N, C-alpha and C positions, 0 to 999 in steps of 0.2 A: 917558259917561252918556247915556242913552236919553231922549228926549222923552217927556213924560207925555201920555196920551190919556184922554179922558173920555167918558161918556155917561150920559144920564138914563133910567133903566129903571123898571119897575113890578115889582117881584118879589112873588109870591103872598103873602108872609109879612108883609108891610107895608101898611099903609093907604093909603099915599100913594106917590109916586114917590122914589127915591134917585138921588143923583150918585155914579156909580163913577169912580175913578181906576185907571188901568191904566199899567203899564210892561211894553211889549211883550205879551206873552200872560199876565201875571200880575197879578192885582187887588192893589191896594196899599192902597185905603182906599174907604169908603163913607160918604158924609154923607146924614144922613136928618133930617127935620124932620116928626116924628109929632104928631097932634092932642094939645093941652095940654101939649107938650113943648118945650124949646129945641132948637137946631139939635145934633145929637151926629156924632161921628165914629167909625167902627170902623176900626182900623189893623191889617194882616193882617201877619203874618211874611214875611219874604223867603225865598227858596228856601233850603234847606240851612241855616236859622236864621242866615244871612248878616245883615249889616245892610243897609239900603236907604241908597242915596246919591243925593241930587238935589241940584239946584240950588236953593237956597233961594228966590230969587225966582220961580223958574217954580212951584214948588210953592204958594208963597203966592199967587200969581196963579190957580192952579187951585182951591184952596180958595175964594177969593173968588168965583171963577165958580160955584162949586158953589152957595154961599148964593143967589146972584142967581137962579140957574136954578130952585132950589127955591121961592124966593119967588114966583116967577112961575108955578109948577105947584102950588098948594095941594091 
């Protein structure tokens, strides 16, 4: 299993910043907090429609980090 990486970005199609989660060179998910909406997550398919396989604690920590970082970047 590879380590997950993250970054906060400001895509042109969003009003605020998003928290992207990456596994090597593939985006796994994106957490966002748009105005007047709760936190949302988009989960993207793995290569060749395989299943993603991550350490549960690592992924949970990454998701919690994303919420914290988005809360600091309204």
